[in-house]
ZAMARGU-4260 file (C-alpha; in steps of 0.2 Angstrom, whole numbers, plus 5000, padded with zeros to 4 digits):
<rodrens>
0) 5000/5002/5002 | 5007/5018/4997 | 4999/5033/5006 | 5000/5050/4995 | 4996/5068/5001
5) 4992/5084/4992 | 4987/5099/5005 | 4978/5113/4995 | 4968/5127/4999 | 4952/5124/4985
10) 4941/5115/4993 | 4928/5114/4978 | 4940/5109/4967 | 4946/5093/4976 | 4927/5088/4979
15) 4924/5092/4960 | 4936/5083/4955 | 4931/5065/4964 | 4912/5070/4959 | 4916/5074/4942
20) 4921/5055/4943 | 4906/5049/4950 | 4898/5057/4938 | 4908/5049/4922 | 4906/5032/4933
25) 4924/5033/4935 | 4922/5034/4954 | 4908/5031/4967 | 4908/5037/4985 | 4913/5022/4998
30) 4912/5030/5015 | 4908/5046/5023 | 4913/5048/5041 | 4906/5065/5048 | 4889/5067/5042
35) 4877/5067/5047 | 4861/5063/5035 | 4861/5051/5021 | 4876/5057/5012 | 4870/5051/4996
40) 4855/5064/4996 | 4870/5075/4998 | 4875/5087/4982 | 4889/5095/4979 | 4889/5111/4989
45) 4880/5101/5006 | 4895/5091/5007 | 4904/5107/5006 | 4897/5116/5018 | 4902/5101/5029
50) 4920/5109/5029 | 4919/5125/5025 | 4909/5126/5042 | 4925/5122/5050 | 4935/5131/5042
55) 4927/5147/5046 | 4933/5144/5063 | 4950/5148/5058 | 4950/5157/5045 | 4970/5161/5048
60) 4975/5145/5040 | 4971/5145/5021 | 4981/5131/5015 | 4966/5118/5024 | 4962/5105/5011
65) 4968/5088/5012 | 4967/5075/4999 | 4974/5057/4999 | 4976/5043/4988 | 4979/5025/4996
70) 4985/5016/4984 | 4985/4995/4981 | 4992/4982/4973 | 4987/4975/4958 | 4988/4956/4967
75) 4977/4964/4982 | 4958/4959/4980 | 4951/4969/4990 | 4931/4970/4995 | 4922/4987/4998
80) 4920/4981/5018 | 4937/4979/5019 | 4941/4995/5009 | 4933/5004/5024 | 4943/4998/5036
85) 4957/4999/5031 | 4954/5016/5027 | 4945/5020/5047 | 4961/5014/5054 | 4972/5023/5041
90) 4964/5040/5046 | 4962/5038/5066 | 4981/5032/5064 | 4987/5047/5057 | 4975/5060/5068
95) 4960/5062/5058 | 4949/5051/5065 | 4938/5065/5071 | 4939/5074/5055 | 4926/5073/5042
100) 4931/5065/5027 | 4924/5055/5011 | 4931/5046/5005 | 4929/5038/4984 | 4934/5022/4975
105) 4941/5026/4958 | 4939/5011/4945 | 4950/5022/4931 | 4964/5013/4933 | 4973/4995/4934
110) 4974/4995/4954 | 4963/4998/4968 | 4964/5014/4975 | 4956/5026/4984 | 4955/5046/4987
115) 4951/5056/5002 | 4943/5071/5005 | 4945/5079/5020 | 4952/5098/5030 | 4965/5100/5044
120) 4953/5111/5056 | 4945/5102/5070 | 4929/5108/5080 | 4940/5117/5092 | 4949/5130/5076
125) 4963/5122/5079 | 4974/5118/5062 | 4982/5098/5063 | 4999/5100/5057 | 5004/5089/5043
130) 5022/5093/5043 | 5031/5075/5040 | 5015/5066/5044 | 5020/5055/5029 | 5038/5048/5040
135) 5031/5051/5057 | 5013/5046/5054 | 5009/5036/5038 | 5022/5026/5034 | 5018/5015/5053
140) 5000/5017/5048 | 5005/5009/5032 | 5017/4994/5037 | 5004/4992/5050 | 4989/4990/5040
145) 4999/4981/5028 | 5002/4967/5041 | 4984/4967/5049 | 4977/4965/5032 | 4991/4954/5024
150) 4992/4967/5009 | 5009/4969/4998 | 5021/4976/5004 | 5027/4994/4998 | 5045/4990/5003
155) 5054/4975/4995 | 5041/4972/4981 | 5046/4964/4964 | 5037/4961/4947 | 5021/4974/4954
160) 5013/4989/4951 | 5011/5005/4964 | 5003/5017/4950 | 4997/5012/4932 | 4997/5027/4922
165) 4988/5026/4905 | 4993/5035/4893 | 4981/5048/4885 | 4966/5040/4871 | 4970/5052/4857
170) 4956/5047/4849 | 4944/5056/4863 | 4954/5072/4864 | 4949/5078/4849 | 4931/5080/4850
175) 4935/5091/4864 | 4941/5100/4879 | 4934/5090/4895 | 4941/5071/4888 | 4957/5081/4886
180) 4956/5091/4902 | 4951/5074/4910 | 4965/5064/4903 | 4981/5077/4907 | 4976/5080/4922
185) 4978/5062/4927 | 4995/5058/4919 | 5000/5075/4925 | 4999/5072/4940 | 5002/5055/4943
190) 5020/5057/4936 | 5023/5073/4947 | 5018/5064/4961 | 5028/5046/4957 | 5043/5053/4946
195) 5060/5063/4953 | 5066/5076/4942 | 5075/5090/4941 | 5071/5101/4926 | 5058/5104/4914
200) 5066/5093/4901 | 5066/5079/4912 | 5048/5083/4914 | 5044/5083/4897 | 5055/5068/4892
205) 5043/5056/4906 | 5026/5065/4902 | 5030/5060/4883 | 5032/5041/4885 | 5011/5044/4891
210) 5006/5056/4876 | 5007/5072/4884 | 5018/5084/4886 | 5023/5103/4895 | 5026/5116/4884
215) 5033/5134/4890 | 5029/5144/4871 | 5040/5152/4859 | 5056/5164/4863 | 5048/5178/4860
220) 5031/5174/4866 | 5022/5182/4879 | 5016/5168/4889 | 5034/5163/4890 | 5039/5180/4895
225) 5028/5179/4907 | 5033/5159/4915 | 5016/5153/4908 | 5013/5134/4906 | 5001/5125/4893
230) 4997/5106/4894 | 4996/5098/4877 | 4992/5079/4871 | 5003/5075/4857 | 5003/5060/4843
235) 5019/5046/4841 | 5026/5060/4828 | 5025/5073/4842 | 5011/5085/4833 | 4998/5094/4847
240) 4981/5082/4846 | 4966/5091/4854 | 4965/5107/4867 | 4980/5112/4875 | 4975/5117/4893
245) 4982/5131/4906 | 4992/5121/4921 | 4980/5135/4930 | 4965/5125/4925 | 4974/5111/4929
250) 4968/5102/4947 | 4984/5103/4956 | 4989/5119/4949 | 5005/5111/4940 | 5012/5128/4935
255) 5031/5130/4928 | 5035/5141/4948 | 5026/5126/4956 | 5034/5112/4946 | 5052/5122/4951
260) 5046/5117/4968 | 5046/5101/4964 | 5063/5099/4955 | 5072/5108/4967 | 5067/5095/4981
265) 5071/5077/4971 | 5088/5084/4968 | 5092/5075/4981 | 5079/5062/4983 | 5083/5053/4965
270) 5103/5054/4971 | 5102/5037/4978 | 5095/5030/4961 | 5110/5038/4952 | 5125/5020/4953
275) 5110/5009/4951 | 5105/5015/4934 | 5124/5016/4929 | 5125/4999/4935 | 5111/4996/4924
280) 5119/5002/4910 | 5137/4995/4912 | 5128/4976/4916 | 5120/4979/4895 | 5135/4980/4887
285) 5146/4967/4897 | 5134/4956/4889 | 5138/4960/4870 | 5155/4959/4864 | 5148/4970/4850
290) 5132/4977/4852 | 5119/4988/4841 | 5109/5003/4847 | 5091/4996/4844 | 5099/4979/4851
295) 5104/4993/4869 | 5088/4999/4867 | 5076/4984/4869 | 5090/4976/4884 | 5089/4992/4893
300) 5067/4993/4892 | 5069/4975/4898 | 5072/4984/4914 | 5061/4998/4913 | 5072/5009/4906
305) 5068/5019/4893 | 5081/5032/4883 | 5079/5046/4875 | 5092/5055/4862 | 5091/5074/4859
310) 5092/5079/4841 | 5093/5095/4835 | 5086/5101/4819 | 5096/5094/4808 | 5098/5076/4815
315) 5114/5077/4825 | 5111/5069/4842 | 5117/5082/4856 | 5111/5072/4871 | 5104/5057/4879
320) 5091/5055/4894 | 5088/5038/4903 | 5071/5036/4911 | 5072/5022/4924 | 5055/5018/4925
325) 5058/5003/4941 | 5065/5019/4954 | 5056/5031/4945 | 5070/5045/4942 | 5075/5053/4925
330) 5095/5057/4921 | 5105/5067/4906 | 5119/5057/4900 | 5129/5071/4910 | 5123/5067/4927
335) 5129/5051/4928 | 5148/5055/4919 | 5155/5059/4903 | 5155/5038/4902 | 5135/5038/4899
340) 5136/5057/4889 | 5128/5053/4870 | 5142/5053/4860 | 5154/5041/4870 | 5136/5030/4871
345) 5137/5032/4853 | 5154/5028/4850 | 5152/5013/4857 | 5136/5006/4845 | 5141/4992/4831
350) 5133/4985/4817 | 5132/4970/4823 | 5130/4961/4838 | 5140/4948/4848 | 5130/4943/4863
355) 5142/4932/4877 | 5132/4917/4882 | 5138/4901/4887 | 5155/4905/4885 | 5150/4905/4866
360) 5148/4920/4853 | 5133/4920/4845 | 5132/4936/4828 | 5119/4943/4820 | 5118/4955/4805
365) 5108/4969/4805 | 5109/4983/4791 | 5120/4995/4792 | 5115/5012/4794 | 5123/5027/4785
370) 5120/5039/4798 | 5120/5030/4815 | 5118/5045/4826 | 5101/5051/4816 | 5094/5038/4813
375) 5079/5037/4823 | 5065/5054/4825 | 5068/5057/4844 | 5049/5055/4847 | 5049/5034/4839
380) 5062/5029/4852 | 5048/5032/4868 | 5033/5031/4857 | 5032/5017/4845 | 5042/5002/4854
385) 5032/5007/4869 | 5012/5003/4859 | 5022/4990/4851 | 5027/4980/4867 | 5014/4985/4876
390) 5025/4995/4889 | 5016/5007/4895 | 5004/4999/4907 | 5020/4990/4914 | 5028/5006/4913
395) 5031/5007/4935 | 5028/4990/4936 | 5045/4984/4950 | 5060/4973/4942 | 5076/4969/4950
400) 5091/4967/4938 | 5099/4951/4937 | 5116/4948/4941 | 5129/4943/4928 | 5134/4927/4932
405) 5153/4924/4934 | 5163/4911/4923 | 5175/4897/4932 | 5193/4906/4938 | 5201/4888/4942
410) 5200/4871/4932 | 5201/4861/4947 | 5186/4869/4952 | 5179/4869/4936 | 5162/4856/4940
415) 5155/4867/4954 | 5158/4883/4945 | 5148/4878/4928 | 5135/4872/4939 | 5133/4888/4949
420) 5137/4896/4931 | 5121/4887/4924 | 5110/4891/4938 | 5114/4910/4935 | 5108/4908/4917
425) 5091/4900/4923 | 5086/4913/4935
</rodrens>
């Protein structure tokens, strides 16, 4: 189970988001705590009034809306009654048991998840401090509930999804603004809450996996000068589809200013995943005496690492970006070191694959490319292969890369080493 907090100032927007999901059949109201009367007979304004009554007790607090999501693994098969029990227990453990809250069960993703709408003002007008609530209260509550309800553990998970981000449906997007806004909101907020990126370019590298792009506008446009940002859906050719939506119009307001706060926080958060990514890249090269560009891309995709070769208008590759969907991080080649830069990586490619396997070399010929640095357009690297290999539904799956087997060193121990080697290949 994974819990995520979003603190905001827009209680109405929080309720609108969930109620609109209910109206479209993408969610259902699972539980209402602290509401007198039949909640199914309440309209949006009545639900809002219950929250606003408490906020009026302390008008000094502006950030009073609390939106919590509880995400469960796909392997967790939970009934509505179990979800209610888990939610009530969780809210009590984090100190929100006496607060009024609404619980919505969403069915717009492959995994089970609930959204909890509440506020942080108590009946005596005091504010519930949520600073550090994640590691102080939420994390212990998560661990306890995983054991109590026999849930798939968030830590140590293998081949399991925490969040499943669905790519935008481009066919529906061309018909109007509402489908576009809904798709953008779901994807953008899911990426922000799960991935660690430190720049708009890195943010876009992730978004493009799901047919979305964040655009600042042209260099001399008024939007660029004012620091504006719009989100658009794109097809596999990078062309905009549907109507662009302003960042300020999307729930949680992923504006450039707010994204900058994420950039700063993620610098330290992603640091621990730098070495594992380098090791994964090195592991691929160690498996081959010679390797082609396409094979290198395919091998890393098996480890849920996607690559974007950044090219200019003349088709020259000037950079490389690694999207680690296992650890939810993104790094430019220069961030990892010179050995992982675009120039060095491209220089290591050949027109032929020679793989080292069981002490034998196998060779597979590929048609040589006239210009290896510009054969594949940027968008095809992160869109087309994903559609062909059904990669997107697994984009956030956990995966533990295998260790490369070691060859026997001493002749007298040949029998035991060969046995160990064979076992390593069959892992």
